[in-house]
N, C-alpha and C positions, 0 to 999 in steps of 0.2 A: 473688685471694686465694692465698698459698702453700697447699700441702696440708699439714696437719701429717705429721710424720715416724713413722711406723712401726715400731715397733719387731722387729729381725729375726725369722723365728720357726725356735726350734731345728727340727730334721731327725727326724722319728720314725724314720730310718731309721738304725739305729748304721753307724760303719765300716766297711770290709770287714776291714780290719787294723788295729788300733788302736792310736793314737799312742804313743812308748815301745817300739812293737814292734823295731824295728832299733837305735835307741840305745840300749835295753836289752841288746843284743847285739852278741857279734863277727861281723864279715862273714864269711862261710862261705866254706869253698874247696868248690867243688862237681866231682866227678869228669867229665871229658866220654869219655875211655878210657880205657886199658889205660896210656898212655902220655903223658895231656897232661889239663890239670886247668886252672878259672877259681882264683884264688887273690890276696887281695885285693893290691894294688902295694906294693912293699916299697918304702924308700930305696935301699939297693943295685942298686934298677932302675931309679935316674937316669938310667944312662949309656945306657939301652936308648930312654929318649926322647928322651934329647937324639940318639943315631942317626937315630930315626926322624922326625927333625924334618928329617932334612937328606937324606933318603930323596926322591930325585926325583920315583916313582910317586905315593908321599903328598904330597910339594909339590903337586903336579901336580893331584891331586884333592880335597886337603882343603887347601891353599893355609896351612899352618901356621907360625907367627912363629919363628924359628928361638930352641932353646932352648940355656940352658947348664945345666950338671950343676947348680947351685942351681936353678936356676929350673926344674928337673926335679923337684927334690928338694920344694921349693914348689909344683907342681901335685899331686904325691903326697899333703902332706900335707891339702892345698884337698880333696882326694878323697876321703880320711880323714875330715876335717869334713862332709861334705855326707853321707856315710854315717850319720854323729850326728846331724847334723841333719835326717835322715830326705828328702833331696830328691833322692838320686842313689848308685846301687853302681856301683863303675865295678872292674873285676879284669882281671887279667893273663891273656894266653892264655899258660900254662905247662908245659914237661914235667913229667911226674906228680913226686909226693914233694917239691914245693918247687922242682922245676927254673926255669930262667932263662927271661923272659918274652920269648916273642916275637910277642904283638899286644896287643889289648886288646876288650873287649865289655862293657858294661853297661848299664845302664837310667838313665832319667834321666827331669827332670818328674814324680816318683811324687807320687800323689794316693791316701793313705791311706783316708780316707772313698772316695771313688770306684773304689780297687782297681784304677786304672791307672799305666802308664807307659809311655815311648817307646824302645824296644830300641836301641842305640848300635849 
């Protein structure tokens, strides 16, 4: 005889980060040093992504697909959507005061309830 389904039990432990905390705020710019920062990617950074996907060392270790400027802008828009969806936060490593993007850093697999994520 099959067991009756039991309803899920609400956790008595509140989430570490309340839902909506990321969604309801702009992705911040974070200072790294006097001459560098982490900032949200901008559509104007698309060519940096295109060039990165052509770099032989990046291709060797990460195996990215080739990317067009339109594809790069779509990827940046996707990253912004994932911030809004509270799933990840991807930043451009850039020169201070909104300088050019030279790299990427981020967190993914965000678990607001458990207060954990994976560094990229």
